C-alpha positions in Angstrom: 66.0 210.3 111.9 62.5 208.9 111.1 61.4 205.4 112.1 58.6 203.8 110.1 56.7 200.9 111.5 54.9 198.2 109.5 51.8 200.3 109.4 53.7 203.1 107.8 53.5 205.3 110.9 56.5 207.7 111.1 58.1 208.5 114.4 60.3 211.6 114.6 63.6 211.3 116.5 65.6 214.4 117.7 68.5 215.9 115.7 71.7 217.2 117.4 71.8 221.0 117.7 74.7 221.3 115.2 73.0 219.1 112.5 69.7 220.9 113.0 71.4 224.3 112.6 73.3 223.3 109.5 70.2 221.9 107.8 68.3 225.0 108.7 71.0 227.1 107.0 70.7 224.8 103.9 66.9 225.3 103.8 67.5 229.0 103.3 69.7 228.4 100.2 66.8 227.1 98.1 64.0 229.1 96.5 60.4 228.3 95.8 61.3 226.8 92.4 63.8 224.3 94.0 61.3 223.3 96.7 58.5 222.8 94.2 60.7 220.7 91.9 61.7 218.3 94.6 58.4 218.2 96.5 57.6 214.6 95.7 55.3 212.1 97.3 58.0 209.9 98.9 57.8 208.0 102.2 59.7 210.9 103.8 58.4 214.1 102.3 59.8 217.7 102.1 57.2 218.6 104.8 58.7 215.9 107.1 62.1 217.3 106.6 60.8 220.8 107.4 59.4 219.7 110.7 62.5 217.7 111.5 64.7 220.8 111.0 62.5 223.7 112.0 64.5 226.2 109.9 64.3 230.0 110.7 63.4 232.0 107.6 66.1 234.5 106.7 63.7 236.9 104.9 60.0 237.4 104.0 60.3 235.3 100.8 61.5 232.2 102.7 59.0 232.8 105.4 56.2 232.5 102.8 57.8 229.4 101.2 58.3 227.7 104.6 54.7 228.4 105.4 53.6 226.7 102.1 55.8 223.7 103.0 54.3 223.4 106.4 50.8 223.6 105.1 51.6 221.3 102.1 50.4 223.9 99.6 53.4 224.3 97.3 52.0 224.5 93.8 53.0 222.0 91.2 55.9 223.1 89.0 55.6 223.4 85.2 58.4 221.0 84.2 59.0 219.0 81.0 57.8 215.9 82.8 54.5 217.5 83.8 54.1 219.0 80.3 54.7 215.6 78.7 52.2 214.0 81.0 49.5 216.7 80.4 50.1 216.4 76.6 49.6 212.6 76.7 46.3 213.0 78.6 45.1 215.7 76.1 46.1 213.8 73.0 48.7 216.3 71.9 51.6 214.8 69.9 55.0 214.4 71.5 56.5 216.4 68.6 54.2 219.4 69.3 54.9 219.1 73.0 58.7 219.2 72.6 58.5 222.1 70.2 56.3 224.0 72.6 58.7 223.5 75.4 61.7 224.5 73.3 59.9 227.7 72.2 58.9 228.6 75.7 62.5 228.1 77.0 61.2 226.4 80.1 63.2 223.2 79.7 66.5 223.3 81.7 69.9 222.4 80.4 70.2 219.0 81.8 66.7 218.0 80.6 67.6 219.3 77.2 70.7 217.1 76.8 69.0 214.1 78.4 66.1 214.2 76.0 67.9 214.8 72.7 67.3 211.3 71.5 63.6 211.5 72.3 63.3 214.8 70.4 65.0 213.3 67.4 62.8 210.2 67.4 59.6 212.3 67.8 60.6 214.2 64.7 60.9 217.8 65.9 61.5 220.3 63.0 64.8 221.5 61.7 64.1 224.9 63.1 63.7 223.4 66.6 66.8 221.3 66.2 68.7 224.5 65.5 67.3 226.1 68.7 68.4 223.0 70.7 71.9 223.1 69.2 72.2 226.9 69.9 71.1 226.4 73.5 73.2 223.4 74.5 76.4 225.0 72.9 75.7 228.5 74.4 78.7 229.4 76.6 76.6 231.0 79.4 74.2 228.1 79.4 77.0 225.5 79.6 78.9 227.2 82.3 75.8 227.9 84.4 74.6 224.3 84.1 77.6 222.8 86.0 77.1 219.4 84.3 79.4 216.5 85.2 81.6 215.7 82.2 80.0 212.3 81.7 76.6 213.9 81.1 77.9 215.2 77.7 79.2 211.8 76.8 76.0 210.1 77.8 74.0 212.5 75.5 76.5 211.9 72.7 76.2 208.1 73.1 72.4 208.3 73.0 72.2 209.7 69.5 75.4 208.7 67.7 73.8 205.7 66.1 70.4 207.3 65.2 69.5 207.6 61.5 68.6 211.2 61.2 69.9 214.4 59.4 69.7 216.0 62.9 72.4 213.9 64.4 75.5 215.6 63.0 74.6 219.2 64.1 73.6 217.9 67.6 76.9 215.9 68.0 78.8 219.0 67.0 76.8 221.1 69.5 77.6 218.6 72.3 81.3 218.6 71.3 81.3 222.4 71.6 79.5 222.2 74.9 82.1 219.8 76.3 85.0 222.1 75.2 83.3 225.1 76.8 82.7 223.1 80.0 86.4 222.1 80.1 87.4 225.8 80.2 86.4 225.6 83.9 89.6 223.7 84.6 92.2 226.0 86.0 95.9 225.8 86.9 97.5 224.8 83.6 99.5 227.0 81.2 101.8 226.3 78.2 104.7 225.3 80.5 102.7 222.8 82.5 103.6 219.2 81.6 100.9 216.6 82.3 100.8 212.9 82.2 97.3 211.3 81.8 97.0 207.6 82.5 93.5 206.1 82.1 92.8 202.7 83.6 91.0 200.4 81.1 91.4 197.2 83.1 88.6 194.7 83.7 87.6 196.2 87.0 86.7 199.4 85.2 84.0 197.6 83.2 81.4 198.0 85.9 78.5 200.4 85.2 78.5 203.8 86.8 75.2 203.0 88.4 72.3 200.6 88.0 70.5 203.2 85.9 73.5 204.1 83.7 74.9 202.5 80.5 78.2 204.3 81.1 81.0 202.3 82.6 83.6 203.4 85.1 86.3 203.4 82.3 84.1 205.8 80.2 84.2 208.3 83.1 87.9 207.9 83.3 88.3 208.5 79.6 86.0 211.6 79.5 87.9 213.1 82.5 91.2 212.4 80.7 89.9 214.0 77.5 88.7 217.1 79.4 92.1 217.5 80.9 94.0 217.0 77.6 91.9 219.7 76.0 93.2 222.2 78.6 96.9 221.3 78.4 99.4 221.9 75.7 102.1 219.5 76.9 100.5 216.1 77.4 101.6 212.5 77.5 98.5 210.4 77.2 98.4 206.7 78.2 95.9 203.9 78.6 96.8 200.9 80.7 95.6 197.5 81.8 97.8 194.4 81.5 99.9 196.5 79.0 100.4 200.2 78.6 100.0 202.2 75.4 100.9 205.8 74.4 98.0 207.5 72.6 98.2 210.8 70.6 94.9 212.5 69.9 93.9 216.0 68.7 93.7 218.5 71.5 90.5 220.2 70.3 88.3 217.2 70.4 86.8 215.7 73.6 83.8 213.5 73.0 85.2 212.2 69.7 88.5 211.3 71.4 86.6 209.2 73.9 85.1 207.2 71.0 88.5 206.6 69.5 90.0 205.5 72.9 87.1 203.1 73.4 88.1 201.3 70.2 91.5 200.6 71.8 90.0 199.0 74.9 91.2 195.4 74.0 94.7 196.6 73.1 95.9 196.8 76.7 94.2 193.7 78.3 92.3 193.3 81.5 94.9 193.2 84.3 95.8 196.3 86.3 99.6 196.9 85.8 99.5 200.6 86.6 103.3 200.7 87.3 103.9 200.4 83.6 
């Protein structure tokens, strides 16, 4: 809805009434923290979006937030990224910065699991490793985080080959977190019979995105492992050119994915799903 010419001048077009109304409702679903977090210096800014939509504030709190957006006076948020940047400028060590953020409980769940490898490599203390383990395996923290299943696998992959005494408890904490997250899956009881068939053919070797080291087949495997954890009567298959039956422990999720990856070459690269 914005056109930008070669000089960087933005021209605002009109939105349809329905789209404008829907986006206005969406604006009222976010609080000041959300807006501060995503108020970035992009070509199209949050302020541009505000003037495009012209949302009506549903209460006094949103009126004040919308006023700050319009005046471009939203304060900077105290995130782990800003903390790290400030620490680097002040000469504070990465280890001290991580430990300070862990103690302050200001680092969110996703940031915690994404930075596990960095925290290990920067040498945070055993006490702080314990705090991270307790946080990422806390039931309420896991369920409220609403992480995609592959996020746990990505964190698991990032540290599994690290040489540190901290790796084992962190891997166990991630495994516990994955099992807790799987409890969100409903609709299966002891009498439900489930067949899981995961495609490991050559077409599934593509990366999930240009910024991810996970492949499409990794996402298939983690989703299958989540489902197997919730079901008592399961037939588990992997297929490509051939099809193979796999029996794995129900209680494991992330470790099961590691075992299934080792069988990748067993089924070949064609896609004979009918098998």
